[in-house]
mmCIF file of the N, C-alpha and C atoms, coordinates in Angstrom:
data_MODEL
# 
_entry.id   MODEL 
# 
loop_
_atom_site.group_PDB 
_atom_site.id 
_atom_site.type_symbol 
_atom_site.label_atom_id 
_atom_site.label_alt_id 
_atom_site.label_comp_id 
_atom_site.label_asym_id 
_atom_site.label_entity_id 
_atom_site.label_seq_id 
_atom_site.pdbx_PDB_ins_code 
_atom_site.Cartn_x 
_atom_site.Cartn_y 
_atom_site.Cartn_z 
_atom_site.occupancy 
_atom_site.B_iso_or_equiv 
_atom_site.pdbx_formal_charge 
_atom_site.auth_seq_id 
_atom_site.auth_comp_id 
_atom_site.auth_asym_id 
_atom_site.auth_atom_id 
_atom_site.pdbx_PDB_model_num 
ATOM 1   N N  . UNK A 1 1  ? 68.508 27.301 48.133 1.00 0.00 ? 1  UNK A N  1 
ATOM 2   C CA . UNK A 1 1  ? 67.912 27.725 48.965 1.00 0.00 ? 1  UNK A CA 1 
ATOM 3   C C  . UNK A 1 1  ? 67.499 28.472 49.001 1.00 0.00 ? 1  UNK A C  1 
ATOM 4   N N  . UNK A 1 2  ? 67.937 29.453 48.892 1.00 0.00 ? 2  UNK A N  1 
ATOM 5   C CA . UNK A 1 2  ? 68.398 30.828 49.232 1.00 0.00 ? 2  UNK A CA 1 
ATOM 6   C C  . UNK A 1 2  ? 67.263 31.651 48.375 1.00 0.00 ? 2  UNK A C  1 
ATOM 7   N N  . UNK A 1 3  ? 67.543 31.208 47.015 1.00 0.00 ? 3  UNK A N  1 
ATOM 8   C CA . UNK A 1 3  ? 66.709 32.177 45.954 1.00 0.00 ? 3  UNK A CA 1 
ATOM 9   C C  . UNK A 1 3  ? 64.887 31.297 46.508 1.00 0.00 ? 3  UNK A C  1 
ATOM 10  N N  . UNK A 1 4  ? 64.582 30.334 46.829 1.00 0.00 ? 4  UNK A N  1 
ATOM 11  C CA . UNK A 1 4  ? 63.031 29.859 47.118 1.00 0.00 ? 4  UNK A CA 1 
ATOM 12  C C  . UNK A 1 4  ? 63.017 30.934 48.548 1.00 0.00 ? 4  UNK A C  1 
ATOM 13  N N  . UNK A 1 5  ? 63.788 31.259 49.083 1.00 0.00 ? 5  UNK A N  1 
ATOM 14  C CA . UNK A 1 5  ? 63.585 31.680 50.766 1.00 0.00 ? 5  UNK A CA 1 
ATOM 15  C C  . UNK A 1 5  ? 63.038 33.238 50.231 1.00 0.00 ? 5  UNK A C  1 
ATOM 16  N N  . UNK A 1 6  ? 63.735 33.730 49.779 1.00 0.00 ? 6  UNK A N  1 
ATOM 17  C CA . UNK A 1 6  ? 63.741 35.385 49.086 1.00 0.00 ? 6  UNK A CA 1 
ATOM 18  C C  . UNK A 1 6  ? 62.198 34.980 47.923 1.00 0.00 ? 6  UNK A C  1 
ATOM 19  N N  . UNK A 1 7  ? 61.998 34.295 47.592 1.00 0.00 ? 7  UNK A N  1 
ATOM 20  C CA . UNK A 1 7  ? 60.704 34.326 46.584 1.00 0.00 ? 7  UNK A CA 1 
ATOM 21  C C  . UNK A 1 7  ? 59.329 34.015 47.528 1.00 0.00 ? 7  UNK A C  1 
ATOM 22  N N  . UNK A 1 8  ? 59.905 33.029 48.632 1.00 0.00 ? 8  UNK A N  1 
ATOM 23  C CA . UNK A 1 8  ? 58.775 33.208 49.716 1.00 0.00 ? 8  UNK A CA 1 
ATOM 24  C C  . UNK A 1 8  ? 58.140 34.001 49.973 1.00 0.00 ? 8  UNK A C  1 
ATOM 25  N N  . UNK A 1 9  ? 59.291 34.392 50.924 1.00 0.00 ? 9  UNK A N  1 
ATOM 26  C CA . UNK A 1 9  ? 59.698 35.681 51.859 1.00 0.00 ? 9  UNK A CA 1 
ATOM 27  C C  . UNK A 1 9  ? 58.291 37.459 50.855 1.00 0.00 ? 9  UNK A C  1 
ATOM 28  N N  . UNK A 1 10 ? 58.977 37.714 49.151 1.00 0.00 ? 10 UNK A N  1 
ATOM 29  C CA . UNK A 1 10 ? 58.243 38.047 48.709 1.00 0.00 ? 10 UNK A CA 1 
ATOM 30  C C  . UNK A 1 10 ? 56.589 38.224 48.526 1.00 0.00 ? 10 UNK A C  1 
ATOM 31  N N  . UNK A 1 11 ? 56.182 36.569 48.278 1.00 0.00 ? 11 UNK A N  1 
ATOM 32  C CA . UNK A 1 11 ? 55.277 36.296 48.502 1.00 0.00 ? 11 UNK A CA 1 
ATOM 33  C C  . UNK A 1 11 ? 54.490 36.384 49.164 1.00 0.00 ? 11 UNK A C  1 
ATOM 34  N N  . UNK A 1 12 ? 54.924 35.920 50.680 1.00 0.00 ? 12 UNK A N  1 
ATOM 35  C CA . UNK A 1 12 ? 54.419 36.153 51.836 1.00 0.00 ? 12 UNK A CA 1 
ATOM 36  C C  . UNK A 1 12 ? 53.981 37.605 51.878 1.00 0.00 ? 12 UNK A C  1 
ATOM 37  N N  . UNK A 1 13 ? 54.937 38.410 51.818 1.00 0.00 ? 13 UNK A N  1 
ATOM 38  C CA . UNK A 1 13 ? 54.994 40.237 51.636 1.00 0.00 ? 13 UNK A CA 1 
ATOM 39  C C  . UNK A 1 13 ? 53.297 40.440 51.043 1.00 0.00 ? 13 UNK A C  1 
ATOM 40  N N  . UNK A 1 14 ? 53.461 39.726 49.920 1.00 0.00 ? 14 UNK A N  1 
ATOM 41  C CA . UNK A 1 14 ? 51.991 40.225 48.808 1.00 0.00 ? 14 UNK A CA 1 
ATOM 42  C C  . UNK A 1 14 ? 50.810 39.931 49.226 1.00 0.00 ? 14 UNK A C  1 
ATOM 43  N N  . UNK A 1 15 ? 50.746 38.243 49.765 1.00 0.00 ? 15 UNK A N  1 
ATOM 44  C CA . UNK A 1 15 ? 49.573 37.661 50.078 1.00 0.00 ? 15 UNK A CA 1 
ATOM 45  C C  . UNK A 1 15 ? 49.181 37.554 51.570 1.00 0.00 ? 15 UNK A C  1 
ATOM 46  N N  . UNK A 1 16 ? 49.290 37.908 52.468 1.00 0.00 ? 16 UNK A N  1 
ATOM 47  C CA . UNK A 1 16 ? 49.570 37.727 54.047 1.00 0.00 ? 16 UNK A CA 1 
ATOM 48  C C  . UNK A 1 16 ? 48.053 38.667 53.987 1.00 0.00 ? 16 UNK A C  1 
ATOM 49  N N  . UNK A 1 17 ? 47.655 39.485 53.394 1.00 0.00 ? 17 UNK A N  1 
ATOM 50  C CA . UNK A 1 17 ? 46.016 39.748 53.518 1.00 0.00 ? 17 UNK A CA 1 
ATOM 51  C C  . UNK A 1 17 ? 45.170 39.215 52.440 1.00 0.00 ? 17 UNK A C  1 
ATOM 52  N N  . UNK A 1 18 ? 45.708 37.867 51.834 1.00 0.00 ? 18 UNK A N  1 
ATOM 53  C CA . UNK A 1 18 ? 44.526 37.624 51.081 1.00 0.00 ? 18 UNK A CA 1 
ATOM 54  C C  . UNK A 1 18 ? 44.246 36.311 51.145 1.00 0.00 ? 18 UNK A C  1 
ATOM 55  N N  . UNK A 1 19 ? 44.883 35.778 52.164 1.00 0.00 ? 19 UNK A N  1 
ATOM 56  C CA . UNK A 1 19 ? 45.677 34.020 51.672 1.00 0.00 ? 19 UNK A CA 1 
ATOM 57  C C  . UNK A 1 19 ? 45.111 33.366 52.728 1.00 0.00 ? 19 UNK A C  1 
ATOM 58  N N  . UNK A 1 20 ? 44.604 32.019 51.813 1.00 0.00 ? 20 UNK A N  1 
ATOM 59  C CA . UNK A 1 20 ? 43.951 30.799 52.631 1.00 0.00 ? 20 UNK A CA 1 
ATOM 60  C C  . UNK A 1 20 ? 44.992 29.693 52.264 1.00 0.00 ? 20 UNK A C  1 
ATOM 61  N N  . UNK A 1 21 ? 44.927 28.439 53.399 1.00 0.00 ? 21 UNK A N  1 
ATOM 62  C CA . UNK A 1 21 ? 45.381 27.295 53.387 1.00 0.00 ? 21 UNK A CA 1 
ATOM 63  C C  . UNK A 1 21 ? 45.065 26.091 52.684 1.00 0.00 ? 21 UNK A C  1 
ATOM 64  N N  . UNK A 1 22 ? 44.448 25.640 51.799 1.00 0.00 ? 22 UNK A N  1 
ATOM 65  C CA . UNK A 1 22 ? 43.293 25.079 51.657 1.00 0.00 ? 22 UNK A CA 1 
ATOM 66  C C  . UNK A 1 22 ? 44.403 24.088 51.011 1.00 0.00 ? 22 UNK A C  1 
ATOM 67  N N  . UNK A 1 23 ? 44.131 22.486 51.200 1.00 0.00 ? 23 UNK A N  1 
ATOM 68  C CA . UNK A 1 23 ? 44.888 21.416 50.508 1.00 0.00 ? 23 UNK A CA 1 
ATOM 69  C C  . UNK A 1 23 ? 44.698 20.809 49.362 1.00 0.00 ? 23 UNK A C  1 
ATOM 70  N N  . UNK A 1 24 ? 45.174 21.311 48.471 1.00 0.00 ? 24 UNK A N  1 
ATOM 71  C CA . UNK A 1 24 ? 44.058 21.325 47.084 1.00 0.00 ? 24 UNK A CA 1 
ATOM 72  C C  . UNK A 1 24 ? 45.511 20.097 46.571 1.00 0.00 ? 24 UNK A C  1 
ATOM 73  N N  . UNK A 1 25 ? 44.632 19.096 46.008 1.00 0.00 ? 25 UNK A N  1 
ATOM 74  C CA . UNK A 1 25 ? 45.627 18.147 45.167 1.00 0.00 ? 25 UNK A CA 1 
ATOM 75  C C  . UNK A 1 25 ? 46.546 18.618 44.022 1.00 0.00 ? 25 UNK A C  1 
ATOM 76  N N  . UNK A 1 26 ? 47.715 18.205 43.917 1.00 0.00 ? 26 UNK A N  1 
ATOM 77  C CA . UNK A 1 26 ? 48.393 18.125 42.883 1.00 0.00 ? 26 UNK A CA 1 
ATOM 78  C C  . UNK A 1 26 ? 47.723 18.052 40.945 1.00 0.00 ? 26 UNK A C  1 
ATOM 79  N N  . UNK A 1 27 ? 47.678 19.000 40.392 1.00 0.00 ? 27 UNK A N  1 
ATOM 80  C CA . UNK A 1 27 ? 46.720 19.151 39.129 1.00 0.00 ? 27 UNK A CA 1 
ATOM 81  C C  . UNK A 1 27 ? 47.470 18.504 38.367 1.00 0.00 ? 27 UNK A C  1 
ATOM 82  N N  . UNK A 1 28 ? 47.129 18.638 36.789 1.00 0.00 ? 28 UNK A N  1 
ATOM 83  C CA . UNK A 1 28 ? 47.859 17.612 36.109 1.00 0.00 ? 28 UNK A CA 1 
ATOM 84  C C  . UNK A 1 28 ? 46.523 17.943 34.871 1.00 0.00 ? 28 UNK A C  1 
ATOM 85  N N  . UNK A 1 29 ? 47.298 17.494 33.727 1.00 0.00 ? 29 UNK A N  1 
ATOM 86  C CA . UNK A 1 29 ? 46.113 17.936 32.959 1.00 0.00 ? 29 UNK A CA 1 
ATOM 87  C C  . UNK A 1 29 ? 45.611 16.190 32.914 1.00 0.00 ? 29 UNK A C  1 
ATOM 88  N N  . UNK A 1 30 ? 44.344 15.795 33.069 1.00 0.00 ? 30 UNK A N  1 
ATOM 89  C CA . UNK A 1 30 ? 43.440 15.092 33.373 1.00 0.00 ? 30 UNK A CA 1 
ATOM 90  C C  . UNK A 1 30 ? 42.365 14.602 32.120 1.00 0.00 ? 30 UNK A C  1 
ATOM 91  N N  . UNK A 1 31 ? 42.239 13.868 31.384 1.00 0.00 ? 31 UNK A N  1 
ATOM 92  C CA . UNK A 1 31 ? 41.197 13.295 30.700 1.00 0.00 ? 31 UNK A CA 1 
ATOM 93  C C  . UNK A 1 31 ? 39.679 13.544 31.518 1.00 0.00 ? 31 UNK A C  1 
ATOM 94  N N  . UNK A 1 32 ? 38.853 13.932 30.435 1.00 0.00 ? 32 UNK A N  1 
ATOM 95  C CA . UNK A 1 32 ? 37.156 14.051 31.428 1.00 0.00 ? 32 UNK A CA 1 
ATOM 96  C C  . UNK A 1 32 ? 37.226 13.195 32.276 1.00 0.00 ? 32 UNK A C  1 
ATOM 97  N N  . UNK A 1 33 ? 37.161 11.934 31.806 1.00 0.00 ? 33 UNK A N  1 
ATOM 98  C CA . UNK A 1 33 ? 36.611 10.826 32.692 1.00 0.00 ? 33 UNK A CA 1 
ATOM 99  C C  . UNK A 1 33 ? 37.430 11.277 34.166 1.00 0.00 ? 33 UNK A C  1 
ATOM 100 N N  . UNK A 1 34 ? 38.690 11.159 34.280 1.00 0.00 ? 34 UNK A N  1 
ATOM 101 C CA . UNK A 1 34 ? 39.546 12.218 35.041 1.00 0.00 ? 34 UNK A CA 1 
ATOM 102 C C  . UNK A 1 34 ? 39.165 12.804 36.159 1.00 0.00 ? 34 UNK A C  1 
ATOM 103 N N  . UNK A 1 35 ? 38.778 13.856 35.278 1.00 0.00 ? 35 UNK A N  1 
ATOM 104 C CA . UNK A 1 35 ? 37.865 14.858 36.550 1.00 0.00 ? 35 UNK A CA 1 
ATOM 105 C C  . UNK A 1 35 ? 36.864 15.095 36.704 1.00 0.00 ? 35 UNK A C  1 
ATOM 106 N N  . UNK A 1 36 ? 35.990 14.172 36.153 1.00 0.00 ? 36 UNK A N  1 
ATOM 107 C CA . UNK A 1 36 ? 35.155 13.950 36.931 1.00 0.00 ? 36 UNK A CA 1 
ATOM 108 C C  . UNK A 1 36 ? 35.001 13.162 37.856 1.00 0.00 ? 36 UNK A C  1 
ATOM 109 N N  . UNK A 1 37 ? 36.172 12.312 38.478 1.00 0.00 ? 37 UNK A N  1 
ATOM 110 C CA . UNK A 1 37 ? 35.900 11.619 39.365 1.00 0.00 ? 37 UNK A CA 1 
ATOM 111 C C  . UNK A 1 37 ? 37.176 13.021 40.627 1.00 0.00 ? 37 UNK A C  1 
ATOM 112 N N  . UNK A 1 38 ? 36.289 12.134 41.888 1.00 0.00 ? 38 UNK A N  1 
ATOM 113 C CA . UNK A 1 38 ? 36.280 12.861 42.923 1.00 0.00 ? 38 UNK A CA 1 
ATOM 114 C C  . UNK A 1 38 ? 38.386 12.710 43.152 1.00 0.00 ? 38 UNK A C  1 
ATOM 115 N N  . UNK A 1 39 ? 39.051 13.845 44.016 1.00 0.00 ? 39 UNK A N  1 
ATOM 116 C CA . UNK A 1 39 ? 40.445 14.177 43.642 1.00 0.00 ? 39 UNK A CA 1 
ATOM 117 C C  . UNK A 1 39 ? 40.591 14.250 45.355 1.00 0.00 ? 39 UNK A C  1 
ATOM 118 N N  . UNK A 1 40 ? 41.673 13.616 45.997 1.00 0.00 ? 40 UNK A N  1 
ATOM 119 C CA . UNK A 1 40 ? 41.868 13.265 47.229 1.00 0.00 ? 40 UNK A CA 1 
ATOM 120 C C  . UNK A 1 40 ? 42.543 14.919 47.583 1.00 0.00 ? 40 UNK A C  1 
ATOM 121 N N  . UNK A 1 41 ? 42.188 15.167 49.334 1.00 0.00 ? 41 UNK A N  1 
ATOM 122 C CA . UNK A 1 41 ? 43.304 16.431 48.862 1.00 0.00 ? 41 UNK A CA 1 
ATOM 123 C C  . UNK A 1 41 ? 45.154 15.730 49.246 1.00 0.00 ? 41 UNK A C  1 
ATOM 124 N N  . UNK A 1 42 ? 45.559 16.715 49.420 1.00 0.00 ? 42 UNK A N  1 
ATOM 125 C CA . UNK A 1 42 ? 47.239 16.402 49.974 1.00 0.00 ? 42 UNK A CA 1 
ATOM 126 C C  . UNK A 1 42 ? 47.170 16.407 50.860 1.00 0.00 ? 42 UNK A C  1 
ATOM 127 N N  . UNK A 1 43 ? 48.004 14.844 51.769 1.00 0.00 ? 43 UNK A N  1 
ATOM 128 C CA . UNK A 1 43 ? 47.879 14.938 53.070 1.00 0.00 ? 43 UNK A CA 1 
ATOM 129 C C  . UNK A 1 43 ? 49.433 15.765 53.347 1.00 0.00 ? 43 UNK A C  1 
ATOM 130 N N  . UNK A 1 44 ? 49.091 17.191 54.592 1.00 0.00 ? 44 UNK A N  1 
ATOM 131 C CA . UNK A 1 44 ? 50.309 17.788 54.796 1.00 0.00 ? 44 UNK A CA 1 
ATOM 132 C C  . UNK A 1 44 ? 50.369 17.634 56.068 1.00 0.00 ? 44 UNK A C  1 
ATOM 133 N N  . UNK A 1 45 ? 51.373 17.936 56.421 1.00 0.00 ? 45 UNK A N  1 
ATOM 134 C CA . UNK A 1 45 ? 52.029 17.614 58.214 1.00 0.00 ? 45 UNK A CA 1 
ATOM 135 C C  . UNK A 1 45 ? 51.797 19.199 58.390 1.00 0.00 ? 45 UNK A C  1 
ATOM 136 N N  . UNK A 1 46 ? 50.501 19.653 58.983 1.00 0.00 ? 46 UNK A N  1 
ATOM 137 C CA . UNK A 1 46 ? 50.251 21.017 59.031 1.00 0.00 ? 46 UNK A CA 1 
ATOM 138 C C  . UNK A 1 46 ? 51.198 21.278 59.936 1.00 0.00 ? 46 UNK A C  1 
ATOM 139 N N  . UNK A 1 47 ? 51.443 20.788 61.210 1.00 0.00 ? 47 UNK A N  1 
ATOM 140 C CA . UNK A 1 47 ? 52.030 21.462 62.276 1.00 0.00 ? 47 UNK A CA 1 
ATOM 141 C C  . UNK A 1 47 ? 53.660 21.775 61.569 1.00 0.00 ? 47 UNK A C  1 
ATOM 142 N N  . UNK A 1 48 ? 54.473 20.651 61.006 1.00 0.00 ? 48 UNK A N  1 
ATOM 143 C CA . UNK A 1 48 ? 55.879 21.222 60.204 1.00 0.00 ? 48 UNK A CA 1 
ATOM 144 C C  . UNK A 1 48 ? 55.760 22.016 59.314 1.00 0.00 ? 48 UNK A C  1 
ATOM 145 N N  . UNK A 1 49 ? 54.320 22.090 58.630 1.00 0.00 ? 49 UNK A N  1 
ATOM 146 C CA . UNK A 1 49 ? 54.951 23.151 57.579 1.00 0.00 ? 49 UNK A CA 1 
ATOM 147 C C  . UNK A 1 49 ? 54.882 24.583 58.410 1.00 0.00 ? 49 UNK A C  1 
ATOM 148 N N  . UNK A 1 50 ? 53.860 25.034 58.887 1.00 0.00 ? 50 UNK A N  1 
ATOM 149 C CA . UNK A 1 50 ? 53.717 26.337 60.009 1.00 0.00 ? 50 UNK A CA 1 
ATOM 150 C C  . UNK A 1 50 ? 54.605 26.415 60.928 1.00 0.00 ? 50 UNK A C  1 
ATOM 151 N N  . UNK A 1 51 ? 55.913 25.531 61.077 1.00 0.00 ? 51 UNK A N  1 
ATOM 152 C CA . UNK A 1 51 ? 56.801 25.372 62.061 1.00 0.00 ? 51 UNK A CA 1 
ATOM 153 C C  . UNK A 1 51 ? 57.417 26.384 61.119 1.00 0.00 ? 51 UNK A C  1 
ATOM 154 N N  . UNK A 1 52 ? 57.779 25.432 59.721 1.00 0.00 ? 52 UNK A N  1 
ATOM 155 C CA . UNK A 1 52 ? 58.472 25.847 58.511 1.00 0.00 ? 52 UNK A CA 1 
ATOM 156 C C  . UNK A 1 52 ? 58.549 27.273 58.191 1.00 0.00 ? 52 UNK A C  1 
ATOM 157 N N  . UNK A 1 53 ? 57.019 27.567 57.995 1.00 0.00 ? 53 UNK A N  1 
ATOM 158 C CA . UNK A 1 53 ? 56.776 28.730 57.668 1.00 0.00 ? 53 UNK A CA 1 
ATOM 159 C C  . UNK A 1 53 ? 57.116 30.105 58.689 1.00 0.00 ? 53 UNK A C  1 
ATOM 160 N N  . UNK A 1 54 ? 56.929 29.449 59.877 1.00 0.00 ? 54 UNK A N  1 
ATOM 161 C CA . UNK A 1 54 ? 56.906 30.798 60.802 1.00 0.00 ? 54 UNK A CA 1 
ATOM 162 C C  . UNK A 1 54 ? 58.446 31.022 61.084 1.00 0.00 ? 54 UNK A C  1 
ATOM 163 N N  . UNK A 1 55 ? 59.304 30.267 60.884 1.00 0.00 ? 55 UNK A N  1 
ATOM 164 C CA . UNK A 1 55 ? 60.858 30.908 60.653 1.00 0.00 ? 55 UNK A CA 1 
ATOM 165 C C  . UNK A 1 55 ? 61.574 31.853 59.302 1.00 0.00 ? 55 UNK A C  1 
ATOM 166 N N  . UNK A 1 56 ? 60.297 32.262 58.473 1.00 0.00 ? 56 UNK A N  1 
ATOM 167 C CA . UNK A 1 56 ? 60.562 32.649 57.477 1.00 0.00 ? 56 UNK A CA 1 
ATOM 168 C C  . UNK A 1 56 ? 59.461 34.167 57.604 1.00 0.00 ? 56 UNK A C  1 
ATOM 169 N N  . UNK A 1 57 ? 59.016 34.429 58.492 1.00 0.00 ? 57 UNK A N  1 
ATOM 170 C CA . UNK A 1 57 ? 58.117 35.506 58.837 1.00 0.00 ? 57 UNK A CA 1 
ATOM 171 C C  . UNK A 1 57 ? 58.390 36.179 60.230 1.00 0.00 ? 57 UNK A C  1 
ATOM 172 N N  . UNK A 1 58 ? 58.819 37.878 60.291 1.00 0.00 ? 58 UNK A N  1 
ATOM 173 C CA . UNK A 1 58 ? 58.353 38.360 61.214 1.00 0.00 ? 58 UNK A CA 1 
ATOM 174 C C  . UNK A 1 58 ? 57.488 38.318 62.201 1.00 0.00 ? 58 UNK A C  1 
ATOM 175 N N  . UNK A 1 59 ? 57.692 38.819 63.055 1.00 0.00 ? 59 UNK A N  1 
ATOM 176 C CA . UNK A 1 59 ? 56.641 38.312 64.410 1.00 0.00 ? 59 UNK A CA 1 
ATOM 177 C C  . UNK A 1 59 ? 54.857 39.458 63.673 1.00 0.00 ? 59 UNK A C  1 
ATOM 178 N N  . UNK A 1 60 ? 55.759 40.453 63.216 1.00 0.00 ? 60 UNK A N  1 
ATOM 179 C CA . UNK A 1 60 ? 54.302 41.047 61.860 1.00 0.00 ? 60 UNK A CA 1 
ATOM 180 C C  . UNK A 1 60 ? 53.834 40.882 61.336 1.00 0.00 ? 60 UNK A C  1 
ATOM 181 N N  . UNK A 1 61 ? 54.696 39.906 60.091 1.00 0.00 ? 61 UNK A N  1 
ATOM 182 C CA . UNK A 1 61 ? 54.150 39.314 59.058 1.00 0.00 ? 61 UNK A CA 1 
ATOM 183 C C  . UNK A 1 61 ? 53.113 38.219 60.023 1.00 0.00 ? 61 UNK A C  1 
ATOM 184 N N  . UNK A 1 62 ? 53.842 37.266 60.609 1.00 0.00 ? 62 UNK A N  1 
ATOM 185 C CA . UNK A 1 62 ? 52.535 35.787 61.320 1.00 0.00 ? 62 UNK A CA 1 
ATOM 186 C C  . UNK A 1 62 ? 51.303 36.662 62.092 1.00 0.00 ? 62 UNK A C  1 
ATOM 187 N N  . UNK A 1 63 ? 51.689 37.774 62.035 1.00 0.00 ? 63 UNK A N  1 
ATOM 188 C CA . UNK A 1 63 ? 49.967 38.439 63.316 1.00 0.00 ? 63 UNK A CA 1 
ATOM 189 C C  . UNK A 1 63 ? 49.440 38.782 61.711 1.00 0.00 ? 63 UNK A C  1 
ATOM 190 N N  . UNK A 1 64 ? 49.468 39.354 60.630 1.00 0.00 ? 64 UNK A N  1 
ATOM 191 C CA . UNK A 1 64 ? 48.858 39.421 59.402 1.00 0.00 ? 64 UNK A CA 1 
ATOM 192 C C  . UNK A 1 64 ? 48.539 38.177 59.146 1.00 0.00 ? 64 UNK A C  1 
ATOM 193 N N  . UNK A 1 65 ? 49.208 37.554 58.913 1.00 0.00 ? 65 UNK A N  1 
ATOM 194 C CA . UNK A 1 65 ? 48.793 35.931 58.480 1.00 0.00 ? 65 UNK A CA 1 
ATOM 195 C C  . UNK A 1 65 ? 48.072 34.950 59.636 1.00 0.00 ? 65 UNK A C  1 
ATOM 196 N N  . UNK A 1 66 ? 48.373 35.064 60.058 1.00 0.00 ? 66 UNK A N  1 
ATOM 197 C CA . UNK A 1 66 ? 47.675 34.621 61.437 1.00 0.00 ? 66 UNK A CA 1 
ATOM 198 C C  . UNK A 1 66 ? 46.547 34.604 62.002 1.00 0.00 ? 66 UNK A C  1 
ATOM 199 N N  . UNK A 1 67 ? 46.803 36.023 62.431 1.00 0.00 ? 67 UNK A N  1 
ATOM 200 C CA . UNK A 1 67 ? 45.503 36.155 62.825 1.00 0.00 ? 67 UNK A CA 1 
ATOM 201 C C  . UNK A 1 67 ? 44.611 37.771 62.069 1.00 0.00 ? 67 UNK A C  1 
ATOM 202 N N  . UNK A 1 68 ? 45.221 38.440 61.428 1.00 0.00 ? 68 UNK A N  1 
ATOM 203 C CA . UNK A 1 68 ? 44.345 39.706 61.060 1.00 0.00 ? 68 UNK A CA 1 
ATOM 204 C C  . UNK A 1 68 ? 43.693 39.159 59.706 1.00 0.00 ? 68 UNK A C  1 
ATOM 205 N N  . UNK A 1 69 ? 44.154 38.120 58.534 1.00 0.00 ? 69 UNK A N  1 
ATOM 206 C CA . UNK A 1 69 ? 44.211 37.886 57.449 1.00 0.00 ? 69 UNK A CA 1 
ATOM 207 C C  . UNK A 1 69 ? 43.197 36.999 57.731 1.00 0.00 ? 69 UNK A C  1 
ATOM 208 N N  . UNK A 1 70 ? 42.873 35.862 58.876 1.00 0.00 ? 70 UNK A N  1 
ATOM 209 C CA . UNK A 1 70 ? 41.620 35.172 59.188 1.00 0.00 ? 70 UNK A CA 1 
ATOM 210 C C  . UNK A 1 70 ? 40.843 36.182 59.551 1.00 0.00 ? 70 UNK A C  1 
ATOM 211 N N  . UNK A 1 71 ? 40.563 36.915 60.555 1.00 0.00 ? 71 UNK A N  1 
ATOM 212 C CA . UNK A 1 71 ? 39.461 37.921 60.661 1.00 0.00 ? 71 UNK A CA 1 
ATOM 213 C C  . UNK A 1 71 ? 39.000 38.318 59.377 1.00 0.00 ? 71 UNK A C  1 
ATOM 214 N N  . UNK A 1 72 ? 40.099 39.307 58.458 1.00 0.00 ? 72 UNK A N  1 
ATOM 215 C CA . UNK A 1 72 ? 39.233 39.609 57.191 1.00 0.00 ? 72 UNK A CA 1 
ATOM 216 C C  . UNK A 1 72 ? 38.630 38.746 56.124 1.00 0.00 ? 72 UNK A C  1 
ATOM 217 N N  . UNK A 1 73 ? 39.360 37.428 56.261 1.00 0.00 ? 73 UNK A N  1 
ATOM 218 C CA . UNK A 1 73 ? 38.606 36.385 54.990 1.00 0.00 ? 73 UNK A CA 1 
ATOM 219 C C  . UNK A 1 73 ? 37.792 35.725 56.000 1.00 0.00 ? 73 UNK A C  1 
ATOM 220 N N  . UNK A 1 74 ? 37.111 35.485 56.754 1.00 0.00 ? 74 UNK A N  1 
ATOM 221 C CA . UNK A 1 74 ? 35.772 34.696 57.276 1.00 0.00 ? 74 UNK A CA 1 
ATOM 222 C C  . UNK A 1 74 ? 35.014 36.438 58.334 1.00 0.00 ? 74 UNK A C  1 
ATOM 223 N N  . UNK A 1 75 ? 35.159 37.195 58.822 1.00 0.00 ? 75 UNK A N  1 
ATOM 224 C CA . UNK A 1 75 ? 34.577 38.409 59.369 1.00 0.00 ? 75 UNK A CA 1 
ATOM 225 C C  . UNK A 1 75 ? 34.909 38.326 60.862 1.00 0.00 ? 75 UNK A C  1 
ATOM 226 N N  . UNK A 1 76 ? 36.015 37.757 61.761 1.00 0.00 ? 76 UNK A N  1 
ATOM 227 C CA . UNK A 1 76 ? 35.854 37.571 62.918 1.00 0.00 ? 76 UNK A CA 1 
ATOM 228 C C  . UNK A 1 76 ? 36.067 38.667 63.566 1.00 0.00 ? 76 UNK A C  1 
# 
């Protein structure tokens, strides 16, 4: 668990300026027919995910990810 925390913290530190949060489906190698079908998005408990993420970040990192990043991405 500790190594996942360290890796996650490192990635967040690198990506807080350019990360978005889509709920893309789990991908696998698909046949042509499968690839042409709509694939549903993952069902994610957003609140639980955000609460977990918040425990990993400093106040500055959280602000960068949740306030500054959307401003840059969406020109707010």
